[in-house]
VMD Tcl script that draws the C-alpha trace (Angstrom):
set ca {
  {9.33 101.40 220.02}
  {10.94 101.97 223.43}
  {14.22 103.75 224.05}
  {17.10 101.67 225.39}
  {17.71 104.50 227.88}
  {14.74 103.25 229.88}
  {16.97 100.35 230.99}
  {20.01 102.43 231.98}
  {21.51 102.41 235.41}
  {23.58 105.14 237.05}
  {26.80 104.17 235.27}
  {25.22 104.21 231.82}
  {23.59 107.59 232.44}
  {26.90 109.01 233.67}
  {28.68 107.89 230.49}
  {25.89 109.23 228.27}
  {25.91 112.63 229.96}
  {29.70 112.76 229.67}
  {29.43 111.98 225.94}
  {26.85 114.72 225.43}
  {29.09 117.23 227.20}
  {32.09 116.09 225.13}
  {30.16 116.49 221.88}
  {28.14 119.63 222.58}
  {30.72 121.50 224.67}
  {33.21 122.32 221.87}
  {30.36 123.32 219.54}
  {28.84 125.62 222.15}
  {32.26 127.14 222.88}
  {32.91 127.80 219.18}
  {29.54 129.51 218.77}
  {29.85 131.55 221.98}
  {33.39 132.76 221.26}
  {32.87 133.05 217.49}
  {35.84 130.84 216.80}
  {36.15 128.15 214.12}
  {33.08 125.89 213.85}
  {35.21 123.43 211.87}
  {37.62 123.04 214.76}
  {34.71 122.82 217.18}
  {33.25 119.92 215.18}
  {36.67 118.26 214.96}
  {37.16 118.41 218.72}
  {33.57 117.19 219.28}
  {34.13 114.10 217.13}
  {37.48 113.40 218.78}
  {36.28 113.84 222.38}
  {33.12 111.84 221.66}
  {35.30 108.95 220.51}
  {37.39 109.20 223.68}
  {34.23 108.78 225.77}
  {33.30 105.74 223.68}
  {36.70 104.22 224.47}
  {36.01 104.94 228.14}
  {32.77 102.97 227.83}
  {34.74 100.03 226.43}
  {37.04 100.10 229.45}
  {34.09 100.23 231.85}
  {32.40 97.39 229.97}
  {35.53 95.25 230.29}
  {35.37 95.86 234.04}
  {31.65 94.95 233.98}
  {30.71 98.38 235.35}
  {28.20 99.05 232.57}
  {25.60 96.62 231.28}
  {24.24 98.31 228.14}
  {25.66 99.93 225.04}
  {25.05 103.58 225.85}
  {24.47 104.83 222.28}
  {21.72 102.47 221.13}
  {19.25 105.35 220.83}
  {21.68 107.58 218.89}
  {23.05 105.33 216.12}
  {21.40 105.25 212.69}
  {19.24 102.15 212.17}
  {17.61 102.44 208.72}
  {14.54 100.34 209.57}
  {13.50 102.67 212.38}
  {14.20 106.06 210.76}
  {10.56 106.27 209.70}
  {9.64 106.64 213.37}
  {9.75 110.36 214.33}
  {11.19 109.36 217.72}
  {14.40 108.38 215.93}
  {14.75 111.15 213.37}
  {17.51 112.64 215.52}
  {19.72 109.66 214.69}
  {20.21 111.08 211.16}
  {22.45 113.66 212.87}
  {23.54 112.10 216.18}
  {25.11 109.08 214.43}
  {27.65 111.48 212.91}
  {29.24 112.02 216.32}
  {29.72 108.32 217.04}
  {32.33 105.84 215.82}
  {33.18 102.21 216.31}
  {35.30 101.83 219.44}
  {37.50 99.28 217.65}
  {38.35 101.41 214.61}
  {40.38 104.39 215.78}
  {41.97 104.80 212.33}
  {38.52 105.58 210.95}
  {38.13 108.28 213.58}
  {41.53 109.77 212.80}
  {40.81 109.72 209.08}
  {37.63 111.71 209.62}
  {39.38 114.11 211.99}
  {42.06 114.81 209.36}
  {39.43 115.74 206.75}
  {37.32 117.77 209.20}
  {40.33 119.82 210.26}
  {42.42 120.15 207.09}
  {39.49 120.58 204.70}
  {36.93 122.08 207.09}
  {39.00 125.02 208.33}
  {39.88 126.49 204.90}
  {36.36 125.79 203.64}
  {34.98 127.72 206.62}
  {37.25 130.63 205.72}
  {35.71 130.62 202.26}
  {32.11 130.30 203.44}
  {32.00 131.96 206.84}
  {30.96 130.12 209.99}
  {27.18 130.07 209.49}
  {27.29 128.85 205.92}
  {29.92 126.27 206.88}
  {27.61 124.94 209.61}
  {24.80 124.57 207.06}
  {27.10 122.70 204.66}
  {28.19 120.38 207.47}
  {24.58 119.58 208.41}
  {23.67 118.99 204.75}
  {26.58 116.58 204.31}
  {25.74 114.80 207.56}
  {22.05 114.42 206.65}
  {22.88 113.50 203.04}
  {25.18 110.73 204.20}
  {22.65 109.29 206.61}
  {19.76 109.45 204.15}
  {21.93 108.00 201.38}
  {22.64 104.99 203.57}
  {18.97 104.62 204.53}
  {17.91 104.78 200.88}
  {20.01 101.71 200.01}
  {19.37 99.80 203.25}
  {15.81 100.74 204.16}
  {14.95 97.41 205.83}
  {18.24 96.93 207.66}
  {18.43 96.80 211.45}
  {22.21 97.02 211.39}
  {23.42 100.19 213.15}
  {25.45 102.72 211.19}
  {27.60 105.43 212.73}
  {30.43 107.80 211.88}
  {31.23 111.29 210.63}
  {32.39 110.13 207.18}
  {29.23 111.33 205.42}
  {29.80 114.84 206.76}
  {33.53 114.67 206.00}
  {32.85 113.66 202.40}
  {30.27 116.43 202.31}
  {33.03 118.95 203.01}
  {35.04 117.55 200.09}
  {32.01 117.78 197.81}
  {31.21 121.33 198.89}
  {34.79 122.49 198.43}
  {34.92 120.91 194.96}
  {31.71 122.72 193.98}
  {32.92 126.08 195.25}
  {36.68 126.47 194.92}
  {38.14 123.43 193.12}
  {41.46 125.13 192.33}
  {42.29 126.02 195.92}
  {45.41 124.37 197.28}
  {45.27 123.16 200.87}
  {47.81 121.16 202.96}
  {46.77 117.50 202.97}
  {48.56 114.16 203.50}
  {48.45 112.56 200.04}
  {51.78 110.69 199.90}
  {53.36 113.84 201.35}
  {51.90 116.50 203.61}
  {51.94 119.46 201.24}
  {49.44 121.73 199.46}
  {47.33 119.83 196.92}
  {44.55 121.12 194.64}
  {41.10 120.54 196.10}
  {39.94 119.02 192.81}
  {42.60 116.30 193.14}
  {41.81 115.52 196.79}
  {38.04 115.50 196.34}
  {37.88 113.48 193.13}
  {40.46 110.98 194.40}
  {38.43 110.32 197.57}
  {35.11 110.24 195.70}
  {36.46 108.00 192.94}
  {37.94 105.49 195.38}
  {34.71 105.44 197.37}
  {32.63 104.89 194.24}
  {34.84 101.95 193.19}
  {34.57 100.42 196.67}
  {30.80 100.85 196.73}
  {30.40 99.17 193.33}
  {32.72 96.34 194.36}
  {30.71 95.76 197.52}
  {27.41 95.74 195.61}
  {28.81 93.33 193.00}
  {30.22 90.89 195.54}
  {27.27 91.11 197.91}
  {29.70 90.96 200.84}
  {29.62 93.90 203.23}
  {32.92 95.65 203.80}
  {31.74 97.02 207.14}
  {31.96 100.56 205.77}
  {28.92 102.63 204.77}
  {30.16 103.59 201.31}
  {26.77 104.92 200.19}
  {26.75 107.27 203.18}
  {30.05 108.73 202.01}
  {28.73 109.16 198.46}
  {25.42 110.57 199.72}
  {27.14 113.20 201.86}
  {29.47 114.19 199.00}
  {26.67 114.58 196.44}
  {24.28 116.40 198.80}
  {26.83 119.03 199.80}
  {28.14 119.39 196.23}
  {24.63 120.03 194.91}
  {23.64 122.47 197.66}
  {26.87 124.48 197.91}
  {26.06 127.08 195.20}
  {22.80 127.94 196.96}
  {24.32 128.00 200.44}
  {27.34 130.08 199.37}
  {25.25 132.71 197.55}
  {26.03 136.15 198.97}
  {28.94 134.79 201.02}
  {32.24 136.53 201.72}
  {34.17 134.95 198.81}
  {33.06 134.58 195.19}
  {32.58 131.05 193.92}
  {35.46 129.81 191.81}
  {37.85 132.64 192.70}
  {41.46 131.61 191.99}
  {43.94 133.01 194.49}
  {45.89 129.91 195.55}
  {43.91 129.16 198.68}
  {42.01 130.72 201.54}
  {43.28 132.97 204.28}
  {41.70 135.63 206.45}
  {43.34 138.23 204.22}
  {41.89 136.70 201.07}
  {38.41 136.57 202.57}
  {38.66 140.20 203.66}
  {39.88 141.27 200.21}
  {37.05 139.41 198.50}
  {34.49 140.94 200.85}
  {35.92 144.38 200.16}
  {35.70 143.82 196.39}
  {32.08 142.75 196.75}
  {31.31 145.86 198.82}
  {32.95 148.19 196.28}
  {31.01 146.59 193.45}
  {27.70 147.21 195.24}
  {28.37 150.85 196.24}
  {26.36 153.57 194.48}
  {28.32 156.22 192.57}
  {27.59 159.34 194.63}
  {28.41 161.64 191.73}
  {25.38 160.35 189.84}
  {22.86 161.34 192.54}
  {21.92 164.58 194.29}
  {23.05 165.27 197.83}
  {20.34 165.30 200.57}
  {20.13 169.13 200.68}
  {20.06 169.83 196.94}
  {17.46 167.07 196.48}
  {15.13 169.10 198.77}
  {15.79 172.40 197.06}
  {18.00 173.61 199.93}
  {21.46 175.06 199.95}
  {24.20 172.88 201.34}
  {25.24 174.42 204.69}
  {28.46 176.38 204.28}
  {30.42 174.32 206.80}
  {29.45 171.09 204.98}
  {30.33 172.14 201.44}
  {34.01 171.27 201.61}
  {33.62 167.82 203.27}
  {30.75 167.03 200.86}
  {32.97 167.99 197.92}
  {35.77 165.78 199.26}
  {33.32 162.93 199.74}
  {32.11 163.13 196.15}
  {35.64 163.32 194.77}
  {37.11 160.47 196.82}
  {34.22 158.12 197.48}
  {35.20 155.08 195.43}
  {36.94 153.37 198.39}
  {34.71 152.12 201.26}
  {37.08 153.39 203.98}
  {37.35 156.89 202.45}
  {33.61 157.15 201.93}
  {32.95 156.09 205.52}
  {35.46 158.65 206.87}
  {33.94 161.62 205.03}
  {30.38 160.49 205.78}
  {31.29 160.28 209.46}
  {32.60 163.86 209.24}
  {29.30 164.99 207.67}
  {27.30 163.11 210.30}
  {29.22 164.77 213.14}
  {28.99 168.27 211.66}
  {25.57 168.24 210.01}
  {21.90 167.84 210.78}
  {18.96 166.22 209.05}
  {17.57 168.67 206.43}
  {14.05 167.44 207.19}
  {13.89 167.69 211.01}
  {17.25 169.13 212.11}
  {18.00 166.00 214.17}
  {21.58 164.76 214.33}
  {22.86 162.47 211.60}
  {24.34 159.01 211.95}
  {26.50 156.66 209.87}
  {25.21 153.16 209.15}
  {27.05 150.34 207.40}
  {25.08 148.33 204.88}
  {25.89 145.67 202.29}
  {25.97 148.51 199.72}
  {28.47 150.54 201.74}
  {28.18 153.35 204.31}
  {25.02 155.49 204.41}
  {24.04 158.76 206.10}
  {20.86 158.47 208.12}
  {18.62 160.67 210.28}
  {19.01 159.58 213.90}
  {15.41 160.48 214.76}
  {13.54 158.96 211.83}
  {15.35 157.09 209.03}
  {12.46 157.85 206.68}
  {13.50 161.52 206.80}
  {16.90 160.79 205.35}
  {18.90 157.84 204.18}
  {21.58 158.71 201.65}
  {22.24 157.12 199.30}
  {18.67 155.85 199.21}
  {18.08 152.10 199.24}
  {15.08 152.37 196.93}
}
mol new
graphics top color blue
foreach p $ca { graphics top sphere $p radius 0.5 }
foreach p [lrange $ca 0 end-1] q [lrange $ca 1 end] { graphics top cylinder $p $q radius 0.2 }
display resetview
């Protein structure tokens, strides 16, 4: 099967390149600057739609001859061809040029649900959830329309995936959302309302046999895929699943991460210090800071401060090299700067 791009002229290639820049630019910026991936995706979807509107204007002026996105929309009958596997994802950054309300609806969910969900998950885990929802939506549509040559496009599968993931992880969070009024609503209400309405619409469409023009099974597929995968993706993340604190914020995420760190820290009073463990006397100038460390080591910040003092003042009891402080998931550790096998305290074994 040939690509439609083989027929493009200069104008079509210019529009396609502009669309790729509009879609990939915000994502690349978010990754490079470590800012919100959710907002990067939102801007990508929005700017991509603007370029599609530009194509419509150029087409009305007869400056372009082909639909630029033929090789990027999801066509179920051709998804078995490896050359078109990319459409499972690329279709999520395209929308119908004549349905701007659909675009705005997706943008609202991506921004208002995606941003707080990213605060719960962290950027990397959020990106995985988004991809799972996007792929789940596309594959859900393909599963029910395997022989269809009708193109499908839109970010709704991914948007519903965010709702499903949030419901699986933190259903009692309250986030601002426009249901009748723009005010904080429980995630469980938002997610189940959207999913329930979509399920009713899908069943009505299947019963009548008349297409509504909306890929309802893509929405359901994205929701279910992200809901099912969220517990695995969120494992070890910055916020415990199901925590009830009203809703996400940077402060909440930091507090949850700190609680997780404290829970994983070893009680230093139950183990021997590095010198005593080797049958050596603790150097006189280290006895007082070591005593303070053992007495006030239940807080990560206090433990790190006293360990830094020991690292600056002491030396490795095995090779006399200087000591260093390293941060691990189980809290701060003292370590030999020359060879970590000489000393890491507390031990990770």
